[in-house]
DRENZALUM-139820 format. One record per atom (N, C-alpha, C): residue in three letters; residue number from 1; x, z, y; atom name. Coordinates in Angstrom, 2 decimals. Layout:
<atoms>
r = ALA k = NUM px = X pz = Z py = Y a = CA
...
</atoms>
This chain:
<atoms>
r = MET k = 1 px = -6.12 pz = -1.36 py = 13.76 a = N
r = MET k = 1 px = -6.08 pz = -2.09 py = 12.44 a = CA
r = MET k = 1 px = -4.88 pz = -1.79 py = 11.67 a = C
r = ALA k = 2 px = -5.19 pz = -1.35 py = 10.34 a = N
r = ALA k = 2 px = -4.03 pz = -1.03 py = 9.59 a = CA
r = ALA k = 2 px = -3.27 pz = -2.29 py = 9.16 a = C
r = LEU k = 3 px = -2.03 pz = -2.04 py = 8.90 a = N
r = LEU k = 3 px = -1.10 pz = -3.19 py = 8.53 a = CA
r = LEU k = 3 px = -1.40 pz = -3.77 py = 7.23 a = C
r = PHE k = 4 px = -2.17 pz = -3.16 py = 6.39 a = N
r = PHE k = 4 px = -2.36 pz = -3.85 py = 5.06 a = CA
r = PHE k = 4 px = -3.25 pz = -5.03 py = 5.23 a = C
r = PHE k = 5 px = -3.78 pz = -5.32 py = 6.39 a = N
r = PHE k = 5 px = -4.57 pz = -6.56 py = 6.42 a = CA
r = PHE k = 5 px = -3.61 pz = -7.77 py = 6.84 a = C
r = LYS k = 6 px = -2.40 pz = -7.35 py = 7.32 a = N
r = LYS k = 6 px = -1.41 pz = -8.31 py = 7.58 a = CA
r = LYS k = 6 px = -0.58 pz = -8.58 py = 6.39 a = C
r = GLN k = 7 px = -0.23 pz = -9.91 py = 6.04 a = N
r = GLN k = 7 px = 0.67 pz = -10.14 py = 5.10 a = CA
r = GLN k = 7 px = 2.11 pz = -9.68 py = 5.37 a = C
r = MET k = 8 px = 2.65 pz = -8.85 py = 4.64 a = N
r = MET k = 8 px = 3.97 pz = -8.22 py = 4.90 a = CA
r = MET k = 8 px = 4.85 pz = -8.57 py = 3.51 a = C
r = THR k = 9 px = 6.10 pz = -8.73 py = 3.85 a = N
r = THR k = 9 px = 6.95 pz = -8.90 py = 2.69 a = CA
r = THR k = 9 px = 7.24 pz = -7.56 py = 2.09 a = C
r = GLU k = 10 px = 7.89 pz = -7.63 py = 0.92 a = N
r = GLU k = 10 px = 8.45 pz = -6.32 py = 0.27 a = CA
r = GLU k = 10 px = 9.33 pz = -5.64 py = 1.18 a = C
r = ASN k = 11 px = 10.27 pz = -6.54 py = 1.84 a = N
r = ASN k = 11 px = 11.25 pz = -5.93 py = 2.74 a = CA
r = ASN k = 11 px = 10.67 pz = -5.13 py = 3.93 a = C
r = GLU k = 12 px = 9.62 pz = -5.71 py = 4.47 a = N
r = GLU k = 12 px = 8.97 pz = -5.15 py = 5.58 a = CA
r = GLU k = 12 px = 8.27 pz = -3.85 py = 5.18 a = C
r = ILE k = 13 px = 7.64 pz = -3.85 py = 4.14 a = N
r = ILE k = 13 px = 6.82 pz = -2.57 py = 3.62 a = CA
r = ILE k = 13 px = 7.88 pz = -1.49 py = 3.26 a = C
r = SER k = 14 px = 9.03 pz = -1.98 py = 2.62 a = N
r = SER k = 14 px = 10.02 pz = -0.99 py = 2.21 a = CA
r = SER k = 14 px = 10.65 pz = -0.33 py = 3.36 a = C
r = SER k = 15 px = 10.89 pz = -1.10 py = 4.52 a = N
r = SER k = 15 px = 11.52 pz = -0.69 py = 5.66 a = CA
r = SER k = 15 px = 10.71 pz = 0.39 py = 6.36 a = C
r = ILE k = 16 px = 9.40 pz = 0.16 py = 6.39 a = N
r = ILE k = 16 px = 8.46 pz = 1.21 py = 7.01 a = CA
r = ILE k = 16 px = 8.45 pz = 2.39 py = 6.12 a = C
r = ILE k = 17 px = 8.45 pz = 2.29 py = 4.93 a = N
r = ILE k = 17 px = 8.27 pz = 3.52 py = 4.01 a = CA
r = ILE k = 17 px = 9.62 pz = 4.32 py = 4.13 a = C
r = ILE k = 18 px = 10.71 pz = 3.66 py = 4.07 a = N
r = ILE k = 18 px = 12.01 pz = 4.38 py = 4.09 a = CA
r = ILE k = 18 px = 12.16 pz = 5.00 py = 5.49 a = C
r = GLY k = 19 px = 11.79 pz = 4.31 py = 6.53 a = N
r = GLY k = 19 px = 11.87 pz = 4.92 py = 7.83 a = CA
r = GLY k = 19 px = 11.11 pz = 6.13 py = 8.03 a = C
r = ALA k = 20 px = 9.78 pz = 6.15 py = 7.48 a = N
r = ALA k = 20 px = 8.93 pz = 7.25 py = 7.49 a = CA
r = ALA k = 20 px = 9.53 pz = 8.44 py = 6.67 a = C
r = ALA k = 21 px = 10.11 pz = 8.06 py = 5.50 a = N
r = ALA k = 21 px = 10.54 pz = 9.20 py = 4.80 a = CA
r = ALA k = 21 px = 11.75 pz = 9.80 py = 5.41 a = C
r = ILE k = 22 px = 12.66 pz = 9.00 py = 6.01 a = N
r = ILE k = 22 px = 13.82 pz = 9.54 py = 6.73 a = CA
r = ILE k = 22 px = 13.32 pz = 10.44 py = 7.84 a = C
r = ASP k = 23 px = 12.33 pz = 10.04 py = 8.58 a = N
r = ASP k = 23 px = 11.73 pz = 10.81 py = 9.72 a = CA
r = ASP k = 23 px = 11.29 pz = 12.13 py = 9.32 a = C
r = VAL k = 24 px = 10.52 pz = 12.12 py = 8.15 a = N
r = VAL k = 24 px = 9.90 pz = 13.43 py = 7.66 a = CA
r = VAL k = 24 px = 10.98 pz = 14.31 py = 7.17 a = C
r = HIS k = 25 px = 12.08 pz = 13.75 py = 6.49 a = N
r = HIS k = 25 px = 13.04 pz = 14.60 py = 6.06 a = CA
r = HIS k = 25 px = 13.89 pz = 15.19 py = 7.25 a = C
r = LYS k = 26 px = 14.11 pz = 14.36 py = 8.27 a = N
r = LYS k = 26 px = 14.81 pz = 14.85 py = 9.41 a = CA
r = LYS k = 26 px = 14.09 pz = 16.09 py = 10.08 a = C
r = HIS k = 27 px = 12.78 pz = 15.90 py = 10.11 a = N
r = HIS k = 27 px = 11.87 pz = 16.92 py = 10.78 a = CA
r = HIS k = 27 px = 11.80 pz = 18.11 py = 9.91 a = C
r = LEU k = 28 px = 11.60 pz = 18.00 py = 8.68 a = N
r = LEU k = 28 px = 11.32 pz = 19.22 py = 7.73 a = CA
r = LEU k = 28 px = 12.58 pz = 19.76 py = 7.21 a = C
r = GLY k = 29 px = 13.60 pz = 18.89 py = 6.99 a = N
r = GLY k = 29 px = 14.87 pz = 19.31 py = 6.33 a = CA
r = GLY k = 29 px = 14.73 pz = 19.52 py = 4.89 a = C
r = PRO k = 30 px = 15.85 pz = 19.87 py = 4.23 a = N
r = PRO k = 30 px = 15.77 pz = 20.01 py = 2.67 a = CA
r = PRO k = 30 px = 15.19 pz = 21.29 py = 2.24 a = C
r = GLY k = 31 px = 14.76 pz = 21.28 py = 1.01 a = N
r = GLY k = 31 px = 14.32 pz = 22.58 py = 0.38 a = CA
r = GLY k = 31 px = 13.00 pz = 22.92 py = 0.49 a = C
r = ILE k = 32 px = 12.06 pz = 22.06 py = 0.98 a = N
r = ILE k = 32 px = 10.61 pz = 22.30 py = 1.17 a = CA
r = ILE k = 32 px = 9.89 pz = 21.87 py = -0.18 a = C
r = LEU k = 33 px = 8.82 pz = 22.41 py = -0.40 a = N
r = LEU k = 33 px = 7.97 pz = 22.02 py = -1.62 a = CA
r = LEU k = 33 px = 7.64 pz = 20.55 py = -1.52 a = C
r = GLU k = 34 px = 7.74 pz = 19.83 py = -2.58 a = N
r = GLU k = 34 px = 7.33 pz = 18.48 py = -2.73 a = CA
r = GLU k = 34 px = 6.00 pz = 18.16 py = -2.09 a = C
r = SER k = 35 px = 4.95 pz = 19.08 py = -2.31 a = N
r = SER k = 35 px = 3.66 pz = 18.87 py = -1.74 a = CA
r = SER k = 35 px = 3.67 pz = 18.87 py = -0.23 a = C
r = SER k = 36 px = 4.57 pz = 19.55 py = 0.28 a = N
r = SER k = 36 px = 4.62 pz = 19.51 py = 1.88 a = CA
r = SER k = 36 px = 5.25 pz = 18.13 py = 2.33 a = C
r = TYR k = 37 px = 6.30 pz = 17.65 py = 1.59 a = N
r = TYR k = 37 px = 6.80 pz = 16.29 py = 1.93 a = CA
r = TYR k = 37 px = 5.61 pz = 15.26 py = 1.74 a = C
r = GLU k = 38 px = 4.91 pz = 15.36 py = 0.64 a = N
r = GLU k = 38 px = 3.89 pz = 14.40 py = 0.29 a = CA
r = GLU k = 38 px = 2.89 pz = 14.36 py = 1.49 a = C
r = ILE k = 39 px = 2.34 pz = 15.40 py = 1.83 a = N
r = ILE k = 39 px = 1.40 pz = 15.54 py = 2.97 a = CA
r = ILE k = 39 px = 1.91 pz = 14.92 py = 4.31 a = C
r = CYS k = 40 px = 3.13 pz = 15.29 py = 4.59 a = N
r = CYS k = 40 px = 3.85 pz = 14.70 py = 5.91 a = CA
r = CYS k = 40 px = 3.99 pz = 13.17 py = 5.75 a = C
r = LEU k = 41 px = 4.56 pz = 12.76 py = 4.63 a = N
r = LEU k = 41 px = 4.89 pz = 11.41 py = 4.50 a = CA
r = LEU k = 41 px = 3.48 pz = 10.50 py = 4.47 a = C
r = ALA k = 42 px = 2.46 pz = 11.15 py = 3.92 a = N
r = ALA k = 42 px = 1.14 pz = 10.27 py = 3.96 a = CA
r = ALA k = 42 px = 0.75 pz = 10.15 py = 5.38 a = C
r = TYR k = 43 px = 0.85 pz = 11.26 py = 6.03 a = N
r = TYR k = 43 px = 0.49 pz = 11.21 py = 7.53 a = CA
r = TYR k = 43 px = 1.31 pz = 10.30 py = 8.35 a = C
r = GLU k = 44 px = 2.57 pz = 10.24 py = 8.09 a = N
r = GLU k = 44 px = 3.47 pz = 9.43 py = 8.84 a = CA
r = GLU k = 44 px = 3.23 pz = 7.94 py = 8.57 a = C
r = LEU k = 45 px = 2.94 pz = 7.68 py = 7.40 a = N
r = LEU k = 45 px = 2.64 pz = 6.30 py = 6.91 a = CA
r = LEU k = 45 px = 1.38 pz = 5.85 py = 7.54 a = C
r = ARG k = 46 px = 0.38 pz = 6.69 py = 7.45 a = N
r = ARG k = 46 px = -0.89 pz = 6.31 py = 8.14 a = CA
r = ARG k = 46 px = -0.75 pz = 6.00 py = 9.68 a = C
r = GLN k = 47 px = 0.13 pz = 6.86 py = 10.33 a = N
r = GLN k = 47 px = 0.50 pz = 6.59 py = 11.66 a = CA
r = GLN k = 47 px = 1.04 pz = 5.34 py = 11.98 a = C
r = ARG k = 48 px = 1.82 pz = 4.81 py = 10.97 a = N
r = ARG k = 48 px = 2.42 pz = 3.48 py = 11.05 a = CA
r = ARG k = 48 px = 1.57 pz = 2.33 py = 10.53 a = C
r = GLY k = 49 px = 0.30 pz = 2.69 py = 10.26 a = N
r = GLY k = 49 px = -0.58 pz = 1.59 py = 9.93 a = CA
r = GLY k = 49 px = -0.68 pz = 1.27 py = 8.42 a = C
r = ILE k = 50 px = -0.05 pz = 2.08 py = 7.56 a = N
r = ILE k = 50 px = -0.07 pz = 1.76 py = 6.23 a = CA
r = ILE k = 50 px = -1.18 pz = 2.61 py = 5.46 a = C
r = GLU k = 51 px = -2.02 pz = 1.89 py = 4.65 a = N
r = GLU k = 51 px = -3.06 pz = 2.66 py = 3.93 a = CA
r = GLU k = 51 px = -2.42 pz = 3.49 py = 2.86 a = C
r = VAL k = 52 px = -2.74 pz = 4.70 py = 2.77 a = N
r = VAL k = 52 px = -2.08 pz = 5.54 py = 1.77 a = CA
r = VAL k = 52 px = -3.21 pz = 6.36 py = 0.94 a = C
r = ARG k = 53 px = -3.07 pz = 6.42 py = -0.41 a = N
r = ARG k = 53 px = -3.79 pz = 7.35 py = -1.21 a = CA
r = ARG k = 53 px = -2.88 pz = 8.11 py = -1.91 a = C
r = THR k = 54 px = -3.14 pz = 9.49 py = -2.13 a = N
r = THR k = 54 px = -2.20 pz = 10.33 py = -2.78 a = CA
r = THR k = 54 px = -2.96 pz = 10.98 py = -4.04 a = C
r = GLN k = 55 px = -2.09 pz = 11.34 py = -4.97 a = N
r = GLN k = 55 px = -2.49 pz = 11.87 py = -6.13 a = CA
r = GLN k = 55 px = -3.66 pz = 11.20 py = -6.89 a = C
r = VAL k = 56 px = -3.55 pz = 9.88 py = -6.93 a = N
r = VAL k = 56 px = -4.62 pz = 8.95 py = -7.59 a = CA
r = VAL k = 56 px = -4.44 pz = 9.11 py = -9.08 a = C
r = ALA k = 57 px = -5.58 pz = 9.28 py = -9.77 a = N
r = ALA k = 57 px = -5.54 pz = 9.38 py = -11.24 a = CA
r = ALA k = 57 px = -5.46 pz = 7.99 py = -11.77 a = C
r = LEU k = 58 px = -4.47 pz = 7.93 py = -12.69 a = N
r = LEU k = 58 px = -4.27 pz = 6.63 py = -13.45 a = CA
r = LEU k = 58 px = -4.53 pz = 6.85 py = -14.88 a = C
r = PRO k = 59 px = -5.20 pz = 5.90 py = -15.53 a = N
r = PRO k = 59 px = -5.49 pz = 5.99 py = -16.95 a = CA
r = PRO k = 59 px = -4.17 pz = 5.81 py = -17.71 a = C
r = ILE k = 60 px = -3.78 pz = 6.65 py = -18.70 a = N
r = ILE k = 60 px = -2.73 pz = 6.32 py = -19.52 a = CA
r = ILE k = 60 px = -3.03 pz = 6.55 py = -21.01 a = C
r = SER k = 61 px = -2.27 pz = 5.91 py = -21.77 a = N
r = SER k = 61 px = -2.39 pz = 6.19 py = -23.33 a = CA
r = SER k = 61 px = -1.29 pz = 6.82 py = -23.79 a = C
r = TYR k = 62 px = -1.44 pz = 7.88 py = -24.51 a = N
r = TYR k = 62 px = -0.42 pz = 8.74 py = -25.01 a = CA
r = TYR k = 62 px = -0.59 pz = 9.06 py = -26.49 a = C
r = LYS k = 63 px = 0.37 pz = 8.51 py = -27.36 a = N
r = LYS k = 63 px = 0.35 pz = 8.64 py = -28.79 a = CA
r = LYS k = 63 px = -0.95 pz = 8.18 py = -29.38 a = C
r = GLU k = 64 px = -1.41 pz = 7.05 py = -28.92 a = N
r = GLU k = 64 px = -2.51 pz = 6.36 py = -29.59 a = CA
r = GLU k = 64 px = -2.15 pz = 5.22 py = -30.40 a = C
</atoms>
């Protein structure tokens, strides 16, 4: 069961995300393409029970 079904505070969610990001950076190190970090972070968050969607299209209004 994914954690998104459980009510979590912003601090709990932030702690999970920051911990996952630190783990990814420790494993990959600096200087890797952003897309590699994105894939690994999404994987790590899913492993921790967080629902993740990447590269989601968002409607924007520009100069209208």
